[in-house]
N, C-alpha and C positions, 0 to 999 in steps of 0.2 A: 550590061556588065553583070557578071556572076557574083552573087553574094558569097561571103565566107561562111563557114559552118556555124560560127557563133552568132551570125546575124540572121540565120534562117529559123523559121518556125519548124515544129515537127512535121507539119503538113508539107512545107517546102522541101525538107529533107526527103520525105517520102516521095514527093513528085520528082525530085532529082533522080532518084533510083528507078522509079517506075518509068521514066522517060528513056531508060536505057543506059544511064550513067552508072558505072560501078566502081569508080576510082576516086581517091582522095589523096591530097598531099599533106604530109605532116612536117612542118618546119621545126627543127630542133636546134637550139642555140646554147648559150651559156652566159653566166654572169661572172666575170673574172677580171683581174687586173690586166690592163692593156697599155702598160708603160705610163710615163708621165704626161703623155699628150692625148690620150683617148679615153673615153668613158668605158666603164666596166661592162656595159650592156651591148658592146659592139657586135658580138657573134649573134645574139638574138635579133638585132636590127638587120643584119645581113640576111639571116634566114627569113625574116618576115618580109622584107622588101623584095627579095628574090622570088619567094614562093607566091607572093601576091601578084607580081607581074606575070609570072608563068601561069598562074591560075586564070588570069584574064586572057592570055593568049591561047590557052588550050581548052578552056571550059571545064577544067577539073577543079572541084571544090577544094578550098584550103581549110584545114583544121586549125584550131588555135595554136599559136607558137609556144613551144616549151622554152622558157627563159633560163632554166637552170641546167647545168650539165656536169659531167665528170671532170672537174677541174682540180683534182687533188694534186696534180703535179706542179701547180703554181705555188704551192706551199703557203705558209702564213707570214712570209717575209714582208709582203706588201698588203696593206688593207684593201678591201673591196671584193675579194673573191668569195663567192657563195657556191660551194661545191656540194654535190650529192654523191653518195657512194654508188659504184657501178651496179650493185644489186638493186638499188632504189630505182635507177633509170630502167633497168631491165624490167622490173615489175610494173613500173608506170607505163612504159610503152607497150608492154604485153597487154595490160588491161585496157589501154586506149584502143589497141587493135581488136580486142574482143568486142568492145562496144561498137566500133564502127562496122565490124562484121555483122553484128546484130541488126544494124540499120540497113544492111544490104550492100556494103562495100566489099568488093572482091579483088581490088587492086590498090595496094597501099604503097605510095611513094614516100619514103622517109628521107627528107633532105636535111643533111647534117652540116652545120657550119662551124663545128668545133672538133678538131682532129681526134682528140682522145675520147670522144663520145662513140667512136666507131665500134669498138669492141663490145660494149654493152648493147648497142643497137643491133649488132649482128646476133648477139645471143637472143634478144627479143624476137628477131626475125626467125631464128631456128625454132623457137617455142611456138610462135604463131602458126607457121606453116605445118608444124607437126600436129597441131590441134585442129586446125581448120583446113580440111583437105582441098577446098577450092579457093583458098585465099592466096594470092601472090603478093609477095612483099619485096621491095627493093630498098636498099640503103645507098644513098648517093651523097658523096662528099662534095660540098660546094666548091672547094678549092681544086678539085680534080675532075670536074665535069667533062672536060675535053683537054686535048693537048695544049691548045693555045691558052686556056685558062690556067692549066697546071704550070706552064712555063712562066707565066706572069707571077704566080704565087711563089715559085721557088727560085726566081732568078737572082735574088739577093741573099738567100739563106735556105739551106735544106730543112732546118728546124725552125722555120719562120714563125714569127708571132709579132703582131703590131708592126709589121714591116711596111714596105712601100705599097704592096697590093692592098692590104687591109686599110692602111691610112688613106690611100687614094679613094677606095670605095666609100669610106666615111665622109671624105671631103665632098663627094658627089651626092651622097644620099642623106647624111645627117651631119652637116658641117658644124652644128651647134654642139656636137659631142667631141669635137676636136679642139684642143688648145693650140692654136696655130703657132704661137711664139715659142712653143716647147718642141716643135717638130725637128728643127735643125740640129738640136743637141741630143736627140733621143736615140741615135744610131748605136747599135751594139753588135759585136761580132758573133758569129755562130761558132760555139766552142764544142760542138758535138761530133765533129769529124774524127774518125778513128776510135771513137768510144765503143767499148764492148757493152757497157751497161747503159740503160736508159736513166739518165739523171734528172731529178726535178729541176725546175727552172731557177730556183734559188742557187743552184750550183752551176748553172750554165749562163746566166745573164746577170749583169750588174744592176739593171734598172727595169727588168721585166720585158725588155724588147729583144728580139733576135731578128736582125736585118737592118735595112736602111730606109726608115720613114722619111728621111730628108729628101729622097728622090720623088716623093709623092706629089701629085697634083690632082686637081678636080677633073681636068680633061682626061688624065689617065684612068681615073676612077670611072668616069662616064663610059669610056671605051670598054673597060673590063666588065662593067656591069652589063652593058649591051651584049657582050659575048656570052656572059653567064646566062642571061635570059634566053638568048637565041639557042644556045647549046642544050640547056636543060629542057626547054620546050621541045626541041627535036627528040631528045631522049624520052621524054614522057609520051609524046605522040607515038613513038615506036612501041613503047610499053603498052599503050592502049590497044594495039593490034596483036600483041604477042599471045600465043597459046603455049601451054607446056609441050615440049618436044614429043612426049609420050603420054598417053591417057591414063596410065595406071594409077589407081588409088593408093594413097599412103598406107591404107589399112588392109589392102588385099595382100594375101600371101600366095606365093608360088606353090602350085601343086607339084610336089616332088615325085609323085607316083607315076 
């Protein structure tokens, strides 16, 4: 069983790289309201459990999970959300990338379990690959790893949150974070269809939920998690063999003469 990064000594990290391993997985979650029926740390739990399982299947070391995210859109209507500014996340992930690069990592898989983290994570990706010529970075959203995973997340709402998929996953992985007698009454409709603007959740949801958690079950969560582990493992194994399509350095200039 492969250790996670925070369990390793500096010698073990060095041995991991020296033995030919150049990849690491960074799980990124959030701490935010998830309706009246689920704990605020759900996104971080999904990122942690998914990446831990994939790390064991692929042999790629897992970095410590980031439990805070860009959750500004959840507003201050409901207690519990702990949001960071986009520029904070950009800076933090950029600096983490700098330091794993210094340890010998050349393939960084950022696995994101909170939708609105994607934009700052993409900015961090741009900065890292521009500074480190031989570092490859991928940002992978857990809800859209594959078509079957995407279909399950979106089937009860396009702007889903604390919906059937997320509730089922938590019933399978962390049932103590679900208040089961609140699930049946937690459904709320998706009010974002035909909107031109992107509205914060306080203006699109009555209770912080978008979707139908009442459809959730542990069996559905176990099935979905199995798909997520299988499909993310396949994606990461593919990335371990990938080389840039062309060998040109970021810093080399074309000779126009």
